[in-house]
N, C-alpha and C positions, 0 to 999 in steps of 0.2 A: 687529431689533438689540436684543441684549439689555448688559447691564451701563452704566456710563458711556460715552457716547460725545461725542467732540470735534467741533465743527463750526467752519471759516474762511469768511471772506465777502471776496471782490472786487469793487467796485463801479467801472462805468466810466460817465461821463457826470454827467447833470445832479443838479440836487438833489432830483428828482422818484424816480432811480434811488436815491439813499440813503435815504431815506424808506420805499421800499419794501422795499429791503435789509433794514434796521432790524427793519421788520414781520414779515419772513422770519424774521429771526434770535430773534426774542422768541416764535414759535412754535417753532423748534427749542429753547429753553432753557423752555418750559412743558413740552415734551415729554421733556425730562431730558437733554436736550444740556448739554454746556459751551463755552460759544462762546470762540475762542482766535484768536491771531492770525493770518494768512496764512501768516508767515516759517514758524511753527512746524508740526510732523507734525500731523495731525489724521485722522479717520476720514471725514468730508465735508467736499468742500471745493465752496461755491457761488460759482460767475461770473454777474454780473450785468452784462448786457453793454448794450452803446449804439448804434442804428442812425445817430448823426449823426459818431462818432468815424470818422477816416480809415484806414484801413488794419485795419477791424474784424478781418478773419479773422485776419491775423497775429499782432495784438495776443491775440487769444484763444488762437490755439495757443501763444504764447508764455508765457501765465498757466497754462494747463492742465500745460503740460511744467514751470513753476516749481511747479504742486501736487503730481506726481506724482515729481519730486525730492524733495521735502520728506517722502511719503508713497508708496510705488511702488503701495499696493494700499489708497489711498483711492479712495472714490466720488465721482466728478467731475459734478456737475449746471453744465449752463449754463441759464439760464434769460432772461428779458428781450427790449427788442426786437430785437437783434443773430437771437434765438435763434427771434422770430417770424417774420424775414423770410427768414434762409437756415438752417432747420430741420435739412435732409437733409448741407450741407456741415459745419456743425458738427457733427454725429454723427458722420461720417467723422474727424474729429481725432483718433486714436488717444490712447485714456485717457479719453474723453468717454463716459460711462453713460447721461445722461439729459439730455434737453434739452425744455426746458420753457418756450412759448412767452406770449402777454399776461395772460390769464387764469388757467390751469396753474400759472403760476409759485406761486401762493400755497398750491398744494395738494402741495407737494416732500416735506413731509416724510409726509405719506400715501401719497405713490408709493415714498418709497425703503421706510417700512414695510411696505408690500404687497407688494413687487416684490424678486427678488432681483438681486443686481449682472448675471448673465448675460443676465436677462430684461428688463432696463430697455431705454428706446429713445425714440423721439421721440412726445412727447405737446403737440402745436402743430394749434388747433384754425381754422378758419378765421375771418378777421380778422371776419366779418360776423355771426360768431357772439357775438361779445364784446361784450358789452350791459351786466354787472354794473359798477358802481362798486364799486371794493375800498377803504374806506379804510388810509393809512398814517400815519405819524408815524414820525421819527427819535426815538431818546433812546439816551445812555449814549457816545455816537460823540462827538457836538461839546458847545461849552456850549450852542449854538445849534438849535433842533429845527426840520424842516423838515416841516410840515403840509401833506399833499395835499389838496386843495381841488377837484380837478377833473382829470380825465382826458380821453386822445382830443382829437381836431380833425376838424371840418368843412370846414377851408380848404382842404385838395388845393393848395397852394404847387408851383407847378414845380418846385422844386427840392427837394422833402420827403419822405421816405419815412414820418416818424412817424403819419400814419392809417392807413399800411398795417401797421404796427406795434405800436397802440396802440386802435386803431379811433375810432368818432365819437367825437364829447366827449359827455360824462357827469358827474354829479356828485350828492352827496348832499344832501338838504335842509340847509337853515341849521340849523334844531334839532340834526339829528346832528351837522353841522359843527362846530358850538359846543362839543357833547360832549367832541369827539375834541379841541378844545383846552383843554379842563378837564381831560382825561385828561393830554396833554402836562406841562399848567401843572403838576399835579400831583408830576411828577419832579424839579421846585423849577428850571428852566430861568427865563431872564428875558427871554428872545427866541425868536419863532415866526416862521419866514421863511415864507408860504405858497405854494404850487409846484402847479403842475401843467402840463400841456402848452401850455393855453388858457387859465389863469383867468380871465380877463374875462369868457370865454364860459360861467362858472361858472351855472346854472340852467337854461338854454337848454333842454336836454331834459326839464326838469321840465316837470308839467304842474300848469295855475293853480291857486293856490287857490281852493276853491269857494266860499269864505267873500267874500274880497277880490276875487275875480276879478283878482288880478295875478300874475303870475310872479315869483319872488323872481330877482332878481341879485346880482353881484358887489357895487356897491354898498351892497347890502340885508345880505348877508353882513358885510360890513367893520365897521357901525354896529356890528352885533350882536356880534360878536369886541371890539370896542373895550372892553365891557361885562364881559370874563373877569377874575375877579380873579385875580391871584398870577404875573400876566405882563406886564412892565415895556415889550415892544416888541413891534410887529410888524412885520414886512416884507413888503412885496411882492416878489415875484422877478423876474417879467418879464409885461410884460402891453402886448398889440398895441395901435396908437395908435388905431386905429378905434374900440376899447371903453375906451380909458380917457377916460371922459366929463370935462367939468365937475362934476360932483357928486362922483367919486370924486377929483379934484384937491383941491376947496373941503373936501370933508371930513379927508383928510387934512394938509391946513395948520392945521386947528384942534384935531386928534386931538392926546391927550396920550400916546398909545401909538404910534400909525401914525406911522414916522419918517421924513423928508424924505430919500427914495431909490429914483427909480423904473430900473426898466431898461426900455426901450423899445425892441422891434426895430425896425430901419430898414431894412435890406439893401439898399438904392441910395438916390442922392439925384436920379438919374435918374427920371423919371414915366414914360419910354419902356419902362425895363427894370424897374420896379415892374409894369408893365400887364402885361409879357412873364412875370413872376414871378408875375401871379395876385394879387399883394397886394391888399389890399381898401380901399386908400387913396392919395393923391399927396404928394407932399414937404410940399405947403404946409399939408395936415392936421397934418403930424409937428412942423412948427415952429411952428405954432398950439398945439401940446400942449406944447413945452417950453416957449414964450413964456409960458403961462399960467401953469405951475409955476413960473416964474424968477419972475413978477410976486407972485404969493403966500407964496412961499418962496426968497428971495432965496439963502440958503443950500445948498440942496438940490444931493444928488447924481442926475446923471444919464448913466446908460450906455447905447451903441446898439450893436446886432449890426449887423455889414455885412458882405454878400457880396462878395468881388471875382473878376470871370473867370467872370460867369456866361454862357451863350453869348448871344453878338449885342453883349458890351458892346464897344464901341466906345473908342477912348482919348478919346475926346470923352465920352463916357459916364460913363468914370471919373473924370475932371477935373472933370466937374460934379459927382459923387458928392464928389470930394476938399475943391471950392471950399464945396458946400454945408454939411458938417462942420463946414469950418474955420471958418465965421462963425457957428455953431450953438454955442449954450451949452451941450454936453456935456460931460460930465467924465470920460468915458471910451470909449472902444471895443472890442469884441469883436468883431476882423478872421477871418474864416473865406474860406479860398480854396472855390473853387466846385470840387467834384468829382463825377463823374458818378454817378447811384443809377440801379440795375434801376426800372423799372416809375415812373417819372417822366416828365411829360410836358416836360420840357427837355429832353430828348434828342433830341425832333422838330425842335429847333433844330441848325439846320444852319452857324452862322458861329460856328467854336470857338475860343474863345480859347487859343491855345498856354500850356504848362504853365509855361515860365518866366517870360512876359507876364503869368500868376496871381501867379506869387511876388513877381514887379518892384511890381506894386498891392499887395500885402499888405505889402509892407515899409514902402512911403511911407505906407499906412493904419497901419502901428504905430507910427511914427514919429512921426504926427501924434497917435497915442493918448499917447503918453509925456509929448507937449509939455501936451498938453490937460492931463491929468491932472498934472503938474508947477505949473501954472497955477491950477486948480483948489485944488489942497493950498496955495498961496501965498496965493489968495484968504482963507484962513480964518485964515493965522497971527495972534496975539494975540485968539483967540475963542475963547468957554469952551464945552467941548461935554463930553459923558457920554461914558465908554468902557466896553465890556462885556469886561472881559479872556477871553481861551479859555484852556485847558489846558494845552497844549505849552509846555516849557522849551526855546525853542529857544538854546542855546549861553548859557546865564544870562539872557537876557530874556524876558520874557512879552509878548505883544501880543494887541490888539483893535481893535475899531470902534467911531471914533462912529455918532451917530445918523446921520448923513450921508454914513455910509459911507468915514472916512478912517482910514487905519491909524496905531496910535501902539504904540509898543515902551516900556517899563519892565523897569528890572532885575528878574527873576525873583522872586516872592514869593508862595507859593502860597498866601497871605490872600488876594489877588486876585483868582482864578481864579472866575471866574463873578458877578464883584463889579461891581457899575455904580459908574464913578468919574467923578468930574468934576475936568474941567483945563483948562488954559489952554493953546491951543497954541501953542508958543513956536520950537522948536528941530527944523531938518529935518534929519536924516543924509545922509550922501552916496548910500546908497540911495532919497533922498526920500520918507522912513518919518518922523514925528514920534516924538521921544524925550523923555522926562524923566527928568531930571537927579533924584538923591535929594534934593538942597534943594528943585527945585520939586516935588516928590512930599508931603513933610512940609508943606509951605506950603499947597498947592490941592490935593490929593487929599483927598475926601470920599465914604470907602464908604458909601452907604448901608443 
């Protein structure tokens, strides 16, 4: 391709996908491309897909159609998890020129430069061949940076396709991971979110240090990241309860940089269902993790993932989950309705929960989540926290999050962007978000 070219990106799914999209974007920019918004006419459109997203095929088709409406002659690339799982189906979508899986997505620019449009096609390798860890971190898209510290998963839970989409667990060593954090910090970001598929498994694929005879762990990593200058906050995105050790919790409790916010997947409060899901813990361990956090960090925010309608989940099992969560000191829930995925062991379970019943259970837990979030916010009223304001102008307002993940809004002021601001939480608006008045701002806001 000759001359100045433009490229646009559309990302589905998790924080990990956002970090990888940003890395691919930097490759294009170094290659002479100018990044533009997806709504604009671009020469190349890149769709980074997710295997967890419901109706992934329909969403992918709609996004491709949107790209071609913007520029009918554009080169359209579909990459990522869904591209790894269903490459042939995606290749058949009208307008798709190339499909790249888990590792090859990072070679997209090379494929475009070496391949004429009419000869492009599928380039997805066997997932067993995916062994390299490709570092990624986001920049320029958001105030916070997502730093990928781990990829893949060895767990093979009964409902999950991620190991099939991303391969086995792998990570870089601590020295290089810290180097990536320094690179991200050099862009001026105040907060780095550690992300991955199973970040607590960091280091499990590495060889032991021949001198210390010790394998690097996630706990070792956060100790070293805590020393990185230029970053005010580190946030742990999501970590399995069986990998969230006392050492990690105790370190976060005393760290000046790691914030008091944990997202811990639960999936079910029924030990029977947890066993059927092939999870590696029981509900007792989960409640112990929550209690430990709240003992050391009473104002900590704790989020939980939960799946409703898993095959074999009876009404008794669901009510057990509801009761467990209702009594647990978690701050919010991410509720997922179980949906069948090809090549997962859950398909072998014959007792199927009707779709309408799955939706009913989802609604019940969604309402519970709203109540828990409201209660958590009310518990923080009158306390002082630090808000990191983000970039977006939302109808004359700007918003950000406290260290313990409480959303705060203020009148839009460009000077607040990417600034850490001390504020006392006083007024909740109709949407249940804390709002600062101009008077409160003048009296209590202190920009570092």
